[in-house]
Each structure stands twice: as C-alpha cells, then as structure tokens.
MDTraj code that builds the backbone (N, CA, C; nanometers):
import mdtraj as md
import numpy as np

residues = "MET ARG ASN GLY GLU ASN ILE ARG VAL TRP SER HIS PRO TRP ILE PRO ARG GLY VAL THR ARG ARG PRO ILE THR PRO ARG VAL GLY ASN ILE LEU SER ARG VAL ALA ASP PHE ILE ASN PRO SER THR GLY GLN TRP ASP ARG GLU LEU LEU GLN SER CYS PHE TRP SER GLU ASP ALA ALA LYS ILE LEU ALA ILE PRO VAL HIS PRO GLY".split()
xyz = np.array([
    [-0.8968, -0.2528, 0.7330],
    [-0.8247, -0.1276, 0.7188],
    [-0.9267, -0.0216, 0.6788],
    [-0.9227, 0.0892, 0.7375],
    [-1.0173, 0.1948, 0.7036],
    [-0.9997, 0.2332, 0.5579],
    [-1.0109, 0.3584, 0.5246],
    [-0.9981, 0.3961, 0.3839],
    [-0.8542, 0.4284, 0.3444],
    [-0.7624, 0.4241, 0.4381],
    [-0.6219, 0.4461, 0.4070],
    [-0.5806, 0.5917, 0.4014],
    [-0.6731, 0.6834, 0.4253],
    [-0.6407, 0.8263, 0.4193],
    [-0.5382, 0.8667, 0.5248],
    [-0.5432, 0.8046, 0.6411],
    [-0.4555, 0.8436, 0.7510],
    [-0.3371, 0.7494, 0.7716],
    [-0.3214, 0.6547, 0.6810],
    [-0.2104, 0.5596, 0.6951],
    [-0.0986, 0.5992, 0.5995],
    [0.0161, 0.6303, 0.6551],
    [0.1337, 0.6698, 0.5766],
    [0.2076, 0.5457, 0.5283],
    [0.2194, 0.5336, 0.3986],
    [0.2775, 0.4149, 0.3353],
    [0.4184, 0.3853, 0.3854],
    [0.4997, 0.4868, 0.3958],
    [0.6429, 0.4657, 0.4203],
    [0.6813, 0.4680, 0.5673],
    [0.5925, 0.5125, 0.6568],
    [0.6321, 0.5225, 0.7973],
    [0.5420, 0.4477, 0.8951],
    [0.4182, 0.4198, 0.8591],
    [0.3288, 0.3483, 0.9501],
    [0.3410, 0.1972, 0.9311],
    [0.3210, 0.1212, 1.0389],
    [0.3234, -0.0257, 1.0292],
    [0.1888, -0.0777, 0.9786],
    [0.1816, -0.1143, 0.8523],
    [0.0529, -0.1544, 0.7951],
    [0.0573, -0.2791, 0.7082],
    [0.1764, -0.3279, 0.6749],
    [0.1881, -0.4473, 0.5908],
    [0.2047, -0.5691, 0.6829],
    [0.1211, -0.6707, 0.6672],
    [0.1275, -0.7868, 0.7565],
    [0.2500, -0.8752, 0.7313],
    [0.3644, -0.8279, 0.7848],
    [0.4891, -0.9022, 0.7678],
    [0.5943, -0.8462, 0.8626],
    [0.6698, -0.9334, 0.9227],
    [0.7863, -0.8949, 1.0008],
    [0.7578, -0.8062, 1.1202],
    [0.8636, -0.7549, 1.1784],
    [0.8539, -0.6750, 1.2997],
    [0.8111, -0.5313, 1.2703],
    [0.8699, -0.4699, 1.1693],
    [0.8407, -0.3288, 1.1438],
    [0.7071, -0.3081, 1.0735],
    [0.6624, -0.4090, 0.9968],
    [0.5368, -0.4023, 0.9211],
    [0.5350, -0.2852, 0.8225],
    [0.6528, -0.2459, 0.7772],
    [0.6667, -0.1384, 0.6782],
    [0.7211, -0.1966, 0.5485],
    [0.7081, -0.1230, 0.4384],
    [0.7623, -0.1733, 0.3116],
    [0.9142, -0.1919, 0.3177],
    [0.9623, -0.2944, 0.2480],
    [1.1068, -0.3111, 0.2349],
    [1.1566, -0.2364, 0.1115],
    [1.0646, -0.1985, 0.0245],
    [1.0981, -0.1221, -0.0956],
    [1.1460, 0.0171, -0.0547],
    [1.2593, 0.0634, -0.1075],
    [1.3025, 0.2004, -0.0780],
    [1.2061, 0.3016, -0.1409],
    [1.1846, 0.4119, -0.0733],
    [1.0903, 0.5125, -0.1238],
    [1.1407, 0.5774, -0.2528],
    [1.2656, 0.6083, -0.2625],
    [1.3317, 0.6626, -0.3811],
    [1.2478, 0.7684, -0.4534],
    [1.2134, 0.8738, -0.3842],
    [1.1460, 0.9869, -0.4458],
    [1.0002, 0.9652, -0.4792],
    [0.9405, 0.8560, -0.4365],
    [0.7995, 0.8306, -0.4641],
    [0.7146, 0.9339, -0.3910],
    [0.6319, 1.0073, -0.4646],
    [0.5528, 1.1148, -0.4027],
    [0.4224, 1.0637, -0.3406],
    [0.3827, 0.9411, -0.3734],
    [0.2624, 0.8849, -0.3123],
    [0.2939, 0.8497, -0.1673],
    [0.2100, 0.8957, -0.0749],
    [0.2456, 0.8778, 0.0655],
    [0.1376, 0.8120, 0.1508],
    [0.0148, 0.8033, 0.1020],
    [-0.0933, 0.7458, 0.1815],
    [-0.1393, 0.6144, 0.1188],
    [-0.1845, 0.5230, 0.2025],
    [-0.2357, 0.3962, 0.1519],
    [-0.3489, 0.4219, 0.0528],
    [-0.4319, 0.5206, 0.0795],
    [-0.5444, 0.5529, -0.0093],
    [-0.4987, 0.5873, -0.1500],
    [-0.3757, 0.6350, -0.1655],
    [-0.3235, 0.6692, -0.2978],
    [-0.3124, 0.5461, -0.3883],
    [-0.3092, 0.4284, -0.3284],
    [-0.2928, 0.3046, -0.4041],
    [-0.4246, 0.2300, -0.4241],
    [-0.5342, 0.2928, -0.3852],
    [-0.6666, 0.2341, -0.4042],
    [-0.7343, 0.3067, -0.5204],
    [-0.7800, 0.2309, -0.6176],
    [-0.8454, 0.2882, -0.7343],
    [-0.9807, 0.3464, -0.6913],
    [-1.0020, 0.4775, -0.7093],
    [-1.1265, 0.5390, -0.6639],
    [-1.2499, 0.4891, -0.7399],
    [-1.2323, 0.4403, -0.8603],
    [-1.3456, 0.3904, -0.9391],
    [-1.3933, 0.2531, -0.8925],
    [-1.2968, 0.1666, -0.8593],
    [-1.3319, 0.0291, -0.8228],
    [-1.3325, 0.0054, -0.6725],
    [-1.2613, 0.0905, -0.5975],
    [-1.2502, 0.0699, -0.4534],
    [-1.1564, -0.0438, -0.4176],
    [-1.0801, -0.0915, -0.5144],
    [-0.9851, -0.2007, -0.4929],
    [-0.8425, -0.1496, -0.5150],
    [-0.7459, -0.2323, -0.4780],
    [-0.6067, -0.1946, -0.5003],
    [-0.5826, -0.1660, -0.6472],
    [-0.5015, -0.0660, -0.6746],
    [-0.4569, -0.0375, -0.8109],
    [-0.3337, -0.1245, -0.8346],
    [-0.3567, -0.2425, -0.8872],
    [-0.2518, -0.3443, -0.9033],
    [-0.1314, -0.2919, -0.9823],
    [-0.1566, -0.2282, -1.0948],
    [-0.0465, -0.1797, -1.1782],
    [0.0365, -0.0747, -1.1053],
    [-0.0299, 0.0160, -1.0345],
    [0.0414, 0.1193, -0.9601],
    [0.1253, 0.0568, -0.8491],
    [0.0669, -0.0360, -0.7756],
    [0.1417, -0.1043, -0.6694],
    [0.2645, -0.1743, -0.7249],
    [0.2465, -0.2447, -0.8352],
    [0.3575, -0.3206, -0.8921],
    [0.4646, -0.2307, -0.9519],
    [0.4282, -0.1072, -0.9862],
    [0.5288, -0.0150, -1.0397],
    [0.6024, 0.0602, -0.9289],
    [0.5439, 0.0661, -0.8099],
    [0.6041, 0.1427, -0.6998],
    [0.6741, 0.0571, -0.5948],
    [0.6377, -0.0715, -0.5874],
    [0.6919, -0.1582, -0.4829],
    [0.7618, -0.2782, -0.5435],
    [0.8593, -0.3295, -0.4697],
    [0.9214, -0.4558, -0.5066],
    [0.8135, -0.5627, -0.5021],
    [0.8324, -0.6709, -0.5762],
    [0.7294, -0.7741, -0.5881],
    [0.6885, -0.8328, -0.4529],
    [0.7820, -0.8468, -0.3592],
    [0.7483, -0.9025, -0.2275],
    [0.6498, -0.8119, -0.1537],
    [0.6756, -0.6814, -0.1561],
    [0.5839, -0.5862, -0.0922],
    [0.4498, -0.5837, -0.1653],
    [0.4527, -0.5784, -0.2976],
    [0.3290, -0.5718, -0.3756],
    [0.2407, -0.6925, -0.3459],
    [0.2986, -0.8100, -0.3376],
    [0.2203, -0.9313, -0.3095],
    [0.1559, -0.9245, -0.1716],
    [0.2307, -0.8783, -0.0714],
    [0.1757, -0.8664, 0.0649],
    [0.0623, -0.7649, 0.0686],
    [0.0804, -0.6527, -0.0001],
    [-0.0218, -0.5473, -0.0018],
    [-0.1472, -0.5962, -0.0740],
    [-0.1293, -0.6598, -0.1888],
    [-0.2437, -0.7076, -0.2658],
    [-0.3229, -0.8147, -0.1899],
    [-0.2607, -0.8805, -0.0934],
    [-0.3297, -0.9808, -0.0125],
    [-0.4161, -0.9179, 0.0975],
    [-0.3972, -0.7888, 0.1218],
    [-0.4777, -0.7194, 0.2231],
    [-0.6143, -0.6874, 0.1606],
    [-0.7222, -0.7324, 0.2226],
    [-0.8539, -0.7024, 0.1645],
    [-0.8868, -0.5541, 0.1760],
    [-0.9496, -0.5013, 0.0732],
    [-0.9969, -0.3637, 0.0744],
    [-1.1486, -0.3707, 0.0821],
    [-1.2037, -0.3010, 0.1790],
    [-1.3486, -0.3025, 0.1978],
    [-1.4080, -0.1724, 0.1465],
    [-1.5185, -0.1786, 0.0773],
    [-1.5825, -0.0576, 0.0263],
    [-1.6130, 0.0412, 0.1384],
    [-1.5950, 0.1696, 0.1073],
    [-1.6253, 0.2750, 0.2041],
    [-1.5146, 0.2960, 0.3009],
])
top = md.Topology()
chain = top.add_chain()
for i, resn in enumerate(residues, 1):
    res = top.add_residue(resn, chain, resSeq=i)
    for name in ("N", "CA", "C"):
        top.add_atom(name, md.element.get_by_symbol(name[0]), res)
traj = md.Trajectory(xyz[None], top)
C-alpha cells in the first residue's frame, strides 16, 4: 500500500476481506477520512490505539494485519 494519502477509508476498497473490501464499522461522524490518518507519522506504523477507537474489532484486526512500509 502506498502512503495512504489517496486512499479514502470509508469509500475505497482497501481492507483485505469480503467483496466490498470496505470497513463494516459505521462512519458515525468520524472526521478521519484517509488511510494515512491512521498511520503514526513518528513511527511509520499503524496507530493501534486510534484504529481500535475508530473501528470495530473485526475491522481493526484486518487493518492491523496490513503491512505498512516506510515511505
């Protein structure tokens, strides 16, 4: 996955699961919209706490299993 800047969390197919490949978690006013918003800029890895606070556990587990590559 590139840096996530151009991948829309709620509308693009990016989670490796099912037909739609979109989150099953309802957006419910969440203002974060890009995959990059969930990557910690200091570590370059997923922000685990943020993911777990914004997504249902099933979505969070699938997302955390996606490798994040530096750069």
